[in-house]
N, C-alpha and C positions, 0 to 999 in steps of 0.2 A: 210160086210164092203166094199160095192161097191165103187170103185174109190180110195180106200186107201190101202196102203201096209204097213204092220208092219215090221219094220227092227230090226234085232237083232244086236246091235252094239258091243257086247262083242266079243273080238278077232280081231276086225278090227284095223289095224295099218296104220296110214298115213305115207307114205314113207318120207314125209318132217318132220315128228315128231321125233320119237325115233331114227331113223337112222341118222338124221341130227343133233340131240342134242348132246351136250357134257355132260350134266347132266340130269338125269332122276329121277323123284319122283316115288317111289313105295309106294302106300298108305296103304298097309297091308303086313304082313309077307308073303313072297313068295320066298322061297329058290331058286327054279329053275330059276325064272325070274331074280333075283339079280345075280345069277351066270352067266347067259347068258349075261346080260348087262355088267358085269365086264369083261367077255371075249371079248366083243366088245370094251373095252377101255373106257366105260362110267364112269363118277362119279355118284355114286348111293346115293340118299337120301331116307331113308325109315322111315315110321311111323310104330312103332311096340310097343305094350304094354309090350312085354317080352324082357328085356334087355339081356337075356341068349339065345335067339333064334339065329339060324344060320344067318338069315338076319341081325339082329342087330349087330352081331359080325363081319360081313364081309363087310358092307357098309362103305362108307367114312363118312357119317353123318347119325346118327340115332336119331330120335325124339321119345323118350320114352313117348308115350301118346296115347290117343284115337284120331282117325282121326277127330272126330267132334270138339274136342277142338283144335287140332293141326292146322287145316286149318286157322281159324281166327287169331291165334297167328302168323302163318307164314306170313299171309297177313300184319299184323301190323309190323313185322320185315322187310319185303320187303319195306314197305313205309318208315320206319326209315332209311333204308340203301340207299334210292333213290339217294342221292347226293354223295355217296361214289364212288371213282374212281375204274375202273376195276383192276388196279394193287393192290390197297388196298384190294379189295374183294378177289383177288387171294391169297394175303398174309394171310388174315383171314382164308381162307380154308386150306392153307398149315399149319397154326398154330393150326388148330382145332384138338383136341385130342378125338377121338370117344371113345377110351378105357376108358379115364377118365370120360367122360359123362356116359358111361354104369356103371362104378364103383359107381359114384355118385347116379345114379338111384337105384342101388341095395342097397346102404347105406340108401337111403330114404325109400325104401320099407321095409327093415329089421328094421328100426327105428320105424315104425308105423304099425306093422302087425295086431293089433287088429282093426284098422280103416278100414281094408279091408272087414270086416264082419258086 
């Protein structure tokens, strides 16, 4: 591979990224990362298939879904909320009940166990 260098980008953090952010998306269950981010005072949004996981139960916003489905849905929601004011967005976050979302996800899962197989 003359003239080319292969870079491993895993583990590289941009100092203007996570450290400067007030909210961080964790795309998979990651207990240690979520705990560290919360200790830094970050609002943590996680995508997690398991509503009983430590990550799901400790983040401010949990999206109980597969990341492949969640990202396009998140994009659509962002586009829908494009005209909403910052104070209104802050109110929406304050009113968001992650525990209720997790209970609803568990109710949905337990209502349709046979469809999982």
